[in-house]
N, C-alpha and C positions, 0 to 999 in steps of 0.2 A: 503494499500500500503506499502509496507517495500523496503528498500533499500539494494543490494544486491551488493557483491563484486565477480567477477568471474576470478579466479586466473587459467591459465593455459597457456603452452607457443606453443599451436597450435590454429590459430586464426580462424580456421572453427568452433574448438570446440566453442570457446567463442563466436564466430557468432550465432551458434545454440542454445547454452542454454540461451544467452541474449533475442534471438528472444522469446523463449519460455515463458521466465519469464516476460518480457514486454507485452507478449500478457495477462499476469495474473495481470498486472497493478503495477507491481513492476518497482522501480527506480535500473536501472542495471548500473554498472561501472566496469572496467576490468583491469586485470594485467597480463604481461604476463612472469613475473618471480617472484623469491621470494621476493628480495629486495624494487620491487615494490609495491608489495603487502603490506609489513609490513609498509613501509611510509605512503601508502595510508590509512591503519588503524589507522594509528598514527595522520594523519592532519584531517582525516573526517571519523571518524569509520562507517562504515554499519553495517544494522540490521543482516545481514549474512551474510558468506562467503562460497564461494562454491571453493574449494580447491584441484588443483592436486596434488598428492606426488610427482610424476615424475618433478622437474622442473630444469632448469637450473641455475648452482650457488647455490644457497640457496635453499635447497628441502623443500618440503610440510612438512615434519616432524619439520624441523625446524622453519618452517613460522609460525606452529601451537604454537609450544612452544613458540616462542616470541611475538607472538599477544596475548595468554594467558597471557603473563605478562603486557600488556596494556589493557585488558578487557576481559570480559567473553561474548564474542559474538558467537552465534552458529556456528558451522562449520559442512560441510558436503564435506568429502574428496571424489575425485576421484582415485580409486585405479586401478592397471593393475590386470588382470585376475590371479588369484593364489597369490598376494602379503599376503597371509595371515598375516604374521608377521608384516608388515607396517600397515596393519589395526588394528590390535592389539596394536600396539604400538601407533597409532593416537588416538584410544578409551582411553587409558590409559593417553594420554595427555589432553582429554578433547573433543575430537571431540565427535560429537552428532549423526553422522550418515555417512555412506559410501554408495555410490554405484561403482560398478564395472565395469571398461569399457572393451568391448564397451557397451556402455548404452542407453536406451531409454530415450530421452528429454523428453518425457511426463513423465515418471516414474519419473526422476530427479524434475522437477517440482512438481509433487503431494509430493515427501520427503519434497522438500523446505516449502511447504504450511503445512505439517505435523508438522515440527520441529518448524515454526513461530507460527502457534497455541499453541502447548505445550510451548515455551519459553514465550508466552505473557499471558498464562492463568494461572489457577491456578488448583493445584490438587485437584479435587472434595471431598466432604465431610471430611475433614479434618481441624482442627483448625488453627488459627493463631500462636499460640503458643503451642508447645507441649514440656511436660518434661515426662524424662523418668528416674527416679533415677539422676544421675549427668550428664545427657544429657539433652541440651534445645536446642529444635530449634525455633526461632524466625522468622515468616514468612516474617511480614511485612519488617525486617531488611534483609532476605535471609541470615542469620547467622545461625550457631550452635556452641555449646559449648560444649566441655566435661571436666566434673570437672574444670569448670571455663576457662578452653583454648580455643580459637578460633580454629575450625575446618577447615583446607584448603582442599574446596571442588570445585570441578568442577562443573560446571552448571547440568549435569545430575547424580553425585554422591549426589549432595543434593537433587534434585528431589526425588531420588530411597529413600534416607534415609527418608525423609520428610512422603513419601506415606506409607512406613513399618512401620516405628513408629506410625502413625497415625492409622495404622490398626494392632494391636498388635497381637499375637497368631494365625495369619490366614495365612495359607498357602497358597502361591500365586506360580503357575506353571510360567516358564517362557514365557511362549507364553501370559500369562495373563499379565505379567509386561511389557511386551513390548507395549500392547497395554493400559494398563491404565496409565503406566508413560512416555513410549516414543511416544505414540501414533499413533504406526504402527499398520496396520491388517495383516501386512507382515513382515519379516527380517531375519535377523541371530541371534538365541539365543545365542551364544555365547557372543554376547555383554554383555548381561544380566551377564553372569558368570563375564566376565572381571569386570564389574562395582560391582559385590559383592564382588570381589576378594578385589579391591581396595578399597572398603568400609571397609573390616575388618581390611585392614591394619592400617585402622584410628580409630577406634571405637572400638577394641578389646583387651586388654591386651596381649592375645597370638592369633594372627590369625590363627595359625595353629590348635588349640583348641577353637574355639567359642564358647561364652556363650551368644550372644545377637543376632546375624546373622545368623541364625541356616540353613544347608540343610537338607530340608526331602526327603531322596533319594528317587527317582524315581519319586517325584513328583514336587517340587521347593522349596521355603525358605519361611521362615517365620521369623518375628522379637519378639524374646521371651522378654516380659516385664519385669523390675529389680523386680517387685513385685511378679511375678510368680517365677523367680528364688531365691528371699529370702525366700518363701515359702517353696521350697523344699531342700533348704539346713537348 
């Protein structure tokens, strides 16, 4: 059982979502606006937040930004149909998933289960401490350093980086990454693209000419180990 905060200004939406989540044995609390959501997360943090972007006063994107300063709680966004830019910005801020309105409450409940499984579990077949040249990933502490400096990563960025570094020189399609990192059997593949771009900004000296996190055109992405780069050079 997990605790879930449902944030939406529509009481009907909150009631329906809460009903489905409680049926899955989760403890559910509710907030009708952004300020209440931020206050709730500060005083009694939930294990996951379902967050509507279109909120009165403080909007969902600002809530996501401010909550991320408090803790790395998984966030599933509720977005209006066609609001692609909001979804992209939300993912850049560290949201873990999104569901487009109007949505199926059952689908949302399944997404909640998927995110909770991923955030409470381990990336399979990957060592606890990974080293690739000047990059070190220390999973027991969920920390990554590059040239001795700690990287500021969202939960999803960290998981993607750890998975790729743990499987060097292997090309993964966006669908495969959605399945193995996100735990989704379906979803928007642009989510992977956004996170790859964000990771490059943090691990590459020149993100426009990456040498570690590479695109294999028409296929997907791979992490090129430093030893391979040195051998080529």
